[in-house]
N, C-alpha and C positions, 0 to 999 in steps of 0.2 A: 522191203527197206524204201525202195522207189514211192511205194505207195502212201508209208508213214512220213516221206521225206515231203512228197506233194501235200499231203494231209495237212502236214504241219503249218506249210507256208501257207496255204490256203486259209487256214485258221486263223493266222496271224494277220492276212491281209483282212479278213472280215472282222475281225475281232477291233483292227485300226481303224477301218472305215467306220463300222458302228460304234465305236467308242468316240472317235469324233463328232461326229452325228449327236450321239448320246450326250454329250459333254456340253455342245450346244445347247440342245434341249434343256438339260438339266440346269444349267446355267440361266435359261431365261424361265424356269420355273423357279429358281431360287429367287429370281428377280422380282417374279410375281410375288412370292412368299415373303420377299422382304418388304416390296410395300402394302401387302395384303389385299391385292388385286385378284378376282378369280381369273380363270382363263376365259378369253371373249372369243373361243372359235363356236360357230355356228354349226349345230347338227341338224337340224329339223327345215326341210322344205317349209316354205310359206303354207302349201296347202295342207302340209300335216297338221298345224296348229289350228285352222280352221275346220278340218274333221275331226280332229280331237274333239273340239266344243260340238260337231253335229253329232258324234256319237253319244255324248253324255246328254245333250239336247234330246234323242231320242230314248236313252232310259229314262230322263226324268218326266218325259212328256206322260210315260204310262205310272212309272212309281209315284211320281207328283201327283198323279189324279186320283189314286187308288185308295189313300186310307181313308180322306174326308167323305168320298162319296160311298164307300163301303161302309162307313159308319152310317149316314142315313139311310143305305139299301136295308141293312139288318134292322135298323131300328123303326125306319118308316113305312116301308115298301114289301120286304123279302115274305113278310106273314101276315100281310093286313086282312082282317077279316077272319084270323084263324082263332079267334076270342082268349089270346092269351093277356095275362095280366101286364099292364104297362111298367109296373116296378120290378117285376121279375125280369122283363124283357130289357131294360134299360141295365139292370145288374148285371146280366148276362152279356150284354154288348160290353159294358167296362170291361168284365173279365174277360172275353174273347181277346180284347186288343192287348190287354195288360199281359196274358200268358203270352200271345205271340211275339210281344215285343221281348221278352225273354228267351222265346226260342231262338230268335234271331239274334241275340246276343251270344249264344252259344255258337249259332251257326258262325257268325264272323269268325271268331276264336277258330273253327274248324277248316273253312273256306281259307281264312288268312294261312294255316299250315300249309295245305293242299296246294295253295298258288306256288308258295315258296318250294316246293317239292315238284311243281310243274317243272319239264324240260321237254321243250319241243321247239321244231324250228322255227315256228311261229313266234316264240316266246313264252314267257310263263302267265301272262294276265290275257293277251288276245284269245286264246282259245277259249277261256271261260266266258269272255263277253259274246264273241261271236256267234259260240256254238248253244250258248246259254238261252238267246232270244228268243226263239220259238217256242220251247218249254215254257218259258216266262208269259209269253202271250197267250198260250194255252190255259196256263193254271189261272191266269188274271180273268179271261173268260169265263172259266168255271166258277168263280168266287159272286158272278152274279148270277147264275142259274139256281136258285135256291128251291129245294124239293119241298113237293106239294103234300103238306103233313099238317096234321091238327096235333099232333104230340109234340109237346115242347121239349120232351128229353131228345126228339131225334133232332128236331131244329137245333138245340144248344150242341148236342155233338157236331152236326154238318157245320155251323159257323165256327166253331173249335177246329176240326179237321181242316176245313177248306183256307182258312186266312192262315191258320200257320203254315201250310204247306207253301201257300204264296208267300207267306214272308221268308221262309226258307229258300226257295227259288229265287227269290229277288235279290236277296244277299249273295247267290252265286253269282249274279250278275254286276248287281250295283257296285259293292266293293271292290272286286278286280277294277271296274272302269274307274272309280275314282283313284283306284291303285297307278293306274297307267301314268299319271303326273310325274311320280319319282322315276319314270324308267323313260320317257322320251328324249330326256336329253342330261347329259351329267354337267352341262354349262347351268349355275343357278340363276342366270341372270334371264337366259333362253326360257328355260324350266319355269320361272316364276311368270314370265310372261304369257308362258303356254297355257297356264292354271288358270291366271286370270282372265283370259278370254274365252277359255273353256267352261271355266265356273259363269262368267256372263252368260253364253249360252245355254247353260244348264239351268241357270234361273230363269230365264225365258221360256225354256221347256218345261219347268214346273207350272207355267201357267197357261201352256198351251193347250192344256185339256179344258180350260174355261171358253175359249174359241169353238172346240169344238161342242162343247154342250148347248150354245147358241146355235152354231150350224145346224146341227142335228135337229133339234125340235120344228126350227124352221121350214125345213124338209120335210118330216113327219106332217105338219099341221100343212102344209102345201099338198101332198099325197092323201091325205086322210080326213082333212077337214077338223076345226075346232074342238067338235064335241068328243070325236073318236079319239082325237089327240090328248083330251083332257083323261078319257078313261085309259088311254094308255102310259100316261105320264104317272097317274094313281098307281099303276103295278110297276114303276121304274122301269117301261121297256127304252125309254130315251137313255136311260142310264148304261144299258146294258149295249145299245147300239154304238154310243160314244165310246164306251170302252175297248167296243170291238174297232174301232177307226184309231183310237190311239193305240192299241197293240200292234197294228198295221204299220202305222207310222213308225212307231218303234225298232220295227225289225229292219225295215227300209233303211233309216238312217242310222241304225249300228253297222248295218253290212257296209253303209258306206266309211267308216271308220274303220272296219276291220279290213278292207281292201288297200286302203291307203297309208296306214300308219304303221310305223315298226319300232320296237322296242331299243334303245341305244345304248342303257347303262348295264355292264356285264353283271352277271349272277354268280354268287360264291355257291358252292356244289354240298354243302354241308346237308345231313338231314335233319330234320327238326322235328323234335315231340311235341306233343300238347302241352306238358310240364313245360318246355322250354317258351312255348308261344305265351303261356301266362306269365312265366318268370321275365319274359321279355318287356311285358307290360310294365311291370311293377317296381322293376329295377333301373329302369332308365327314367330319371327325374324328370328331363323336359317333355317327354312323350307322355308321361303320366299326367302332367299338368295340363299337357293340350287337350288330354282325353278328359279328364277332369271338368274341364269346361263345359261338357254334355250334361254330366250328371249335376254340377251346382246349377246348371240352365234349364235344367229339363221340363220346367213350367212356362218358358217363355212360349212353347209350341202349342198351349190349348187355344191360342186364337184361332188355329186352321179348323177346331173342332167347332168353333161357334159360328165361323165366317159365313157358312153355307146358310145359318139360321137369319144373320144380319141381313145377308142379301135376300131372303124370303120375306122378312116383315119390316125392314127399312126400306128396299127398291123395289118389292113386290113378286119378285120371281127368283129361283133359284138359277135359272138362266143368267140372269142379271148379276151372279157373283162375278162376271169376270168385270163387269161395271165397277163393282166393289173393289178387288181384287188388282186391276189394270193400273191403276195409280202406284198401289203397293208393288206392283211388278216392274214398273217404269222405275220406280225409287231405286228398287233392288238394281237394276240395270246399271241406271247411273251412279248407286254406291258400289258397283262392283269396279266403275273405271274409275271412282273417286279415290278407292281404296289403293288402286294400282298408282295412282298419282302420289298420293301420302306415302307409300312404301318407299318413293325415292326420297323423301325427305325424313321419314323417322323408321324406328327399327318395327319390326314384326309386334314385338312386344307393345311397344306405346300405340302402335295404330289399332291395334285391339282393343286397348283398354281405352281410346280416346272414343273409338266408336258404340261400345258400350254406355259408356255416358252419355254421348249422343241419344241413343237408340232408346234409354229410360225416360229421357227427359221430353222427346217426342211424343212416347205413349203417355206419359202424365200430362201434357197438355191436351191431346186430344181425349182424355177422361173428362178432365175438367172442362173441356168446352162442349162435349157430348151432355155432360150433367147440365151444364148451364141452359144447353136450349132444350132439351129434353128428346125422347126417342120418337121424332116424328118428320113432318116433311120438310121443316126448315132446318134440320141437321145436314140431310143428303148433302149440296155442295160444301159445307165445312169439313163435312166426314171425307170426303172423297180427296179434298185437296188436302187436307191432315194427314191423311193415308199414305201419301206419296212419301211426304217427309219422314213418316214412321218406317217405309218402305228402305230407305237408304241404309241404314243399320244392318240389313240381311247380307248385302254386297261383303261385308266385313266377316259374318259368321261362314258364307260361304267361299272365300277366297283364304283369309289369312291362315286359319287352323291348316288347311292344306299346304301350304308353303312351310308352315313352321314342322310339319311332320316329314316333309321330303328334307328339311335341314336336319332334324332329328334324326333320319336313315342316316345321311351323311355323317354325324357325331358316331352313329352306333360302328360304322365301317371304320372310321376313323379309331375309335378304340378298340375294336374287336375283330377288324379285319373281313368281317360278313356284310354283306349286304342284304337286307330282310324286307323287302319293301310290303309283301303280303301280311309278314308280322306286324309290322309298325303299323298298316293301315286297318290289320284286324284287331289291334289293341284300341287304336280311335273307335275303330266300330264297335267293339264290345260295350263300351262306355255310351256309345252313341244309341245303340240298340237296347241298353237298360235304361237310359233315358228317355227314349222312345218308348218305353212300357209302360214307365211310369205317367209320361205325357196321356199316350194313349187311355190310360186308367183313368187318368185324373179329369181328362177331357170331355169323356162322357159321364163322370160324376158330376161336374159340374153341371155341364148343360142339361141332362136329364133329370137331376134328381135336386141339387143344388136349389137351381134356378125354377122347379117346378113344373117344367116343359109338359104340356098336355098333346100327346100322340091324336093324329088323327084316326077316326075309327070308320069315316065312310071311304067307301072304294074309290069314289070318283073325286074326294077331294085330299089333295097330296098333304097339304099342313094344316094344322088346326089353329084356331085363333087363340092367342096368347095373353095373360094380363101384364098390365103396365109393369109388375115388379119383376116379372119373369125377363121382358124386354130389356130393365136397367140391368139385371146382373147378367145380361148377356153384353152389355157394353163394357161391363167389370171383366169379364173374363175375356175379353178382347183386346184390352187395353191395360189397365193396371196392375192383374193378375201378370202378366207377363212381363212388364216393367219390372217388377221386383226383383223377378229371375233373369232378366237383362244383367243387372247392378251385380246378383251373387256370381254370373259365369266368369268374369274377370278375375275372380279371385285367386284363382291357380296361377293365373298369368303372372301374378305378382312375382311369383317362384322361377319362373322360366327365365334362361339365361342364354340360350343358343343365338345369340346375337353379337354386334359390334365386331371386336378384334377377335373373340373366340371364334365366330362363324368364320370371318376372312381367312384366319389360321389354318383352319380344319380345311376349306375348300382347297386351298393353295397346297395343303400336304396331300389330298388326295389326286388333286393333277399331277402332282409329281408322282406320285405311286403309278397311277395308272399309264402315264408317259415309262416309266420303268419296264412296266409288264408288258406295254405293248411292244418295247423295243426289244425285249427279252425272248418275248413269242417269236418275232421276226428273225432273229438271229438264231433262234434253235430251227426256223425253218430252211435258212440258208444253211445251216450246217449240214441238215440232213440232205437238203438238194446236193451238195459238193459231195457228200459223202457217195449217192447215189450214182453221182455223173463219173468220179474218178475211177479209172478200172484199176483193179489189184494185180500186181506183178510178182510171181514167185519163183524162184529157182528150183528147175523142172528136175535138179539131182538131189532134192529135200523131199523123201520120201515116207520118212517114218511119221509117225502118228503125231509126235509131239509136234516136228515143225510145221505139219499142214494144218493141226490145230492154231498154232502160232500164228 
């Protein structure tokens, strides 16, 4: 009796104190909800914003390097002198990247499902990124170790297996790393800032390999001499060494992220099936619209396949691809910062559409100027200057969709009570990988077949001389074809509506929900502690089973 009276008094006191403070917090949230203003509490340390970007920089340092240089390694170096028919080889290379892209799409869904099932003290995303870095580095190195065979069948099987394996392992690291932006903070403004800064560093990382491919040949020439270096370059040795450097850098930068960053958005405990993964993608309209931008705009990425050859035939060396891509990389960096500024004035929807229109216009101008001057040395300076302005559009595609997806995750949590970052990013990644499969198929088809590209058969010559018609088609692949797809990619965003009052209302409601959940958890903990500390007093005369049980 004394225990019950004491416990009742204790509970009333706790409820009174908690109720008073909860009422204050609820009123504050209600005020925020009434004004449509999201919570302004800061969750991330300044160093975490930077190390998040460093982690993405590290992943992009390797994954941004691999596709284009793997293409040229398979086509130009891996089986040089083996007597393979160039038409057959170009068809096989196109098929390898197409199949690997579809494998990547399947892996995106599976990994997204597994990420949402992951429950560790480190979180559900960090273990995938941290523990997957070393396996990714090893597999990336194996891509550039071709078997010494004169059998086209053996070579074909090896290319399919090794690049599909690389695609699967890279999905297991790259997809969760992109997912972290939705988990770094529950505050949408802070989250958007972190995503913008990290996207900027990721875009820098995507060009980082170009620095490596310049430095490595310089060191090789100094150690080996010019002639021995040419022989080594003809076999793709510089690509192998450069990949090793990028792989080591990736591991170091990912570990910096792994040690310093924390996941701060709580996750739900529901188990998710693969069917639910696919259903989630196709039943959430806004997530579907963001994801469809990748599929509608798949052809914009073909410029990456031909950029190395433009560097070779316009600037004179594949090592000078950096000189070609550096203006675009700087433009991308400027575009990333510019997007963050524009987002303060316009919604994500308007920002995305504006940058797409701008990007298509810039690429069209580059095409017209290039056609007017011709593919010769007089084109170099205008080409590089205009390349900067073309790069600005990439800031939009690097930043805005990630912010949209994070907003879609909030919308789904608001509607269902479930927060499923892994599946949401996997849904986007599904379309991204399918689009990538089409891009990686279309790119080699355009470069090696449509343009009538000639392979080098001389072991000491890396790249053969090309006809003017081929070079002019290279320009079209780099400019006007991507411009068409840049326009197409904003069509789905016309139907996206997670903006304005709807977004503010959902943000405020989630802030209220999380505040109530936190207060409820704290109350339960205090009640449990109070029950442990209050002694139980019983009447010694009550010895029957019923009174003891009572």
